[in-house]
C-alpha positions, 0 to 999 in steps of 0.5 A, a space after each residue: 490465515 488465522 490472524 494470528 499477525 495482529 492479536 496484541 490487545 488494544 483499546 477495541 479489544 477491550 470494548 469486544 471483550 466487555 461486550 462478548 462478557 456481559 452478555 451484549 453479543 453473542 460472536 463478533 461479526 466485523 466488516 471491511 468496507 472499501 468505496 470501490 472507487 481506487 486503488 486499496 492503500 496501505 491505510 486500508 490493509 491496516 484496516 483489513 488487518 483489523 477487522 479480519 484479524 478481530 473475526 480471526 482471534 474470536 472466532 468470528 466472521 469477517 464481511 467484505 462489502 463494497 460501500 457502492 452508494 455514488 456511482 460517480 468514479 465507481 467502477 467494476 476494475 476497482 472492485 477487483 482491485 479490492 478483491 484482489 488485494 484482500 485475498 494477497 494480502 491473506 484473509 479470507 471471507 467465504 460467501 460473505 462478498 455483500 454490496 450496498 448497491 444490493 440494499 438499494 430496495 432495503 435502503 430506501 424502505 427504510 427512507 419510507 418508514 423515517 417519512 412515515 414516522 414523520 422523521 424525514 422530508 423532503 426539501 426543495 433548497 439547491 446545495 448552497 442553500 441547504 449550507 446556507 440554512 444549516 448555520 456553523 459550530 457558533 449559530 445554530 441552523 434554519 429550518 428549510 421552508 419544506 419541513 413541515 409538508 405532510 407525510 403523505 405529501 412527502 411520501 409521493 415526492 419520494 416516490 415520484 423523487 424515485 421514479 425520476 420525474 424530477 432534475 438532478 438537483 431540485 429535490 433531497 430527502 432530509 432526516 428530521 432531527 434538530 436544526 439547533 443540535 451542537 451536531 451540525 450532522 445532526 441539523 437534518 441531514 440529507 438522505 437521498 438525492 438525484 443522481 442520474 448517473 448509471 451505476 456500474 452495477 445497478 445501471 440505471 435501474 435507480 435515479 435517486 442514492 442513499 448517502 453514505 452516511 445512511 446507507 453506511 451504517 444500515 448496511 452494517 446492520 442489514 449484515 448483522 456486523 456487531 461492531 464496525 470500526 473505523 477511523 477518527 474522522 467518522 468519530 462526528 457522524 457517530 450520532 447520526 449513525 445512532 440515531 438511525 439504526 436507535 430508529 430502525 434497526 430492532 434493539 439487540 441486533 444495532 452494530 457498535 462503533 469504534 473509532 481508531 486512528 488513521 494510518 499516517 505515513 511519513 514521505 506518503 501520501 494517502 489522501 484518495 483524492 492525491 492518490 487519483 491526481 497523482 495517477 490523473 497528471 501522468 506522475 506516476 505511471 497508474 495505481 500500481 507504479 511501484 512507488 504509489 503507497 497501495 497496496 498494488 503497487 507495494 505487490 508490483 514493487 516486491 513487498 510480501 503480505 507478511 511484511 505488511 501484515 507484520 508491519 500493522 501489527 508493529 503499528 498497532 492500533 491507538 486512539 490519537 492520531 499520529 504519525 508513524 515512519 515509514 522506515 517502519 514499512 521498511 524494516 518490516 519490509 527487510 526484515 522478511 526478505 533478508 528471511 525469504 530472499 535467494 542471494 544472486 549476484 547483479 551489476 548495476 553500473 557495470 565495469 568490465 576485468 580482464 584477469 589476464 592470468 585466467 586461461 583463455 576460453 575456460 569457464 569454471 562452475 564455481 559452488 555458492 550458497 542461496 542463503 548463506 544462513 540457510 544451508 536448507 535452500 541449497 545451492 546454486 553453480 556461478 560460471 566463472 570466467 576471465 573477463 567480468 564485471 563488478 560495480 564501477 563504485 568497487 573502484 577507486 583509482 586514488 582511495 582513501 585509507 579506509 576504501 576496502 575495494 579495488 585499486 590499484 595495487 590491491 586485492 579483494 575477493 570476489 565473492 564466492 571466488 578467487 582473489 583479485 589484483 588490481 594491476 591497472 586501469 585502462 582509459 579512454 583516450 578521449 574521454 579519460 574514463 577508465 573503461 576496464 580494470 585488468 587484474 591477476 588471480 590467485 588460483 589458489 584462494 578459491 574457499 581459501 585464504 591466502 596461504 602466506 598469510 595476507 589479510 584481505 579486507 575486501 569482498 564485492 559481487 561481480 559477473 561473469 560477461 559471457 554468461 551475465 543476463 542484461 537487465 533494466 533495473 529501477 531504483 524506487 525510492 520513496 515518492 515525497 522528499 520531506 515527511 508530510 507533503 500535505 502539510 506544507 501548503 502549496 501543490 504537493 507535487 512541489 515536494 515529489 523526490 526526483 530521484 524516487 525513480 532511477 533506471 539502470 541499464 544496461 545493468 547484469 545479472 548472474 544466470 539464475 535470475 534467469 529464472 526469477 518469477 515476478 512475487 519471488 525477492 531477491 537480495 543482491 548482494 550489497 546491492 539490496 532486496 529485488 524482484 522481476 517487474 510482472 508488468 514491465 518484463 520481458 522474455 529477453 529483457 528483464 525488467 527488475 525492482 527494487 525493493 528496499 535498500 539493505 539499509 535506511 539510508 534515510 537515516 543517514 540523510 536526516 541526520 546530516 541535514 539535523 548537523 
């Protein structure tokens, strides 16, 4: 992966260009630093593309680092999922996989250095008291009663904190900055706390852990990162990051923080807290549920890494928060699959057709292109027989004038096959439901128009009943039914789309789909793009997921709602 998908100019690259021109940096080093307490989502994918893309563009390097400084909720499962997702997206960090937990000793030494300089102290206030003493946006904070402990006492207490002499929450280490600062984050922030929680990598080695704001910027410095690119919610913390690195990192090796707008996607939530709730409450079937905006979910659904990188390039990098319509992502997926996906036929809501004048027992192997615009993708053979399945929606007993599909006395062309005429519909005697169509075919119309010059306006897809593959098909759609589900108040679950998952069974697919592999998208002709589910498919009972429809059906819904 060269990073060429994401090399257009933006304000971040302008800053990097200027830093290189002025000689502030010799080479560019970026990093992608997720916390391993959940799966990556499409917002993280934007950051992955940005950081790795910039490194590739400038001939630099991009590190992958797990910011694992809070053992609660962190696990190797999440680490492995992050590694797999970044690789799947197409990026390579070489031998530069780092863990903030490997820096615990160095970070502890940095904290000791601040104590020796008189710029950090052990405080006995509890969490609620610290909040109370911190003040408000309009009122300055108050100094802790333990702010002026001697350096010697602070060194002794901090060492004893490390060795586990004190209970959780009884003491913290705070930076001594300015309790009257207009930046609340600078009012003696906590930089270490006691937490007897075993670490997924370090076990019980540590009972004190650095706070994210302390560890993050110093980890960047330890790795030689030149540009710490992060989202806007960290902008208010930049003065604190600068305060730490200016005191502890020598000049010329200090990372520069640059903030950009995080991704906000309509009909979607990217809050890790809400995503965890969706999983915990079984609203979705795990982190890789195809309705989830996680990279794992999108991969299982059938999105391609190329389409996600294309989406990240299309939306670009902004300074201010905005809401990106999810249809942009769906368009990028559709656009990519249109070029690469082989075609196939599948009937999702089957209605049986019997061709009365077709010879009993005869089977023809008809040739069909795998992609109408790409002859290099070859052809496939589709069996044709007396009995077929067509879509139930492709028949109407009393159709309107512009309905160009099957109806009594009307003709259509079967895709890659013959012209057929519907003679009559057979109904269930008890329910009146149409259960079968009786049709005739014109044997001269294979690859040819009718010889008498009559026009056939409709083309429909089909499969042979004796040769079809029975399958479970899942129609996935947007998980929420309003553009901003977290902006309406109340429980986000109140805005779930009841049709985010529709299961159809049995569906019937053409024979060639017996060879389908997970991760390979197919265009089911006239229906949308689908792929074999990597988790639930079984031998003899494939499960196919709809990736995206052929068109944006939500655009019509939105237009109808505005009228």
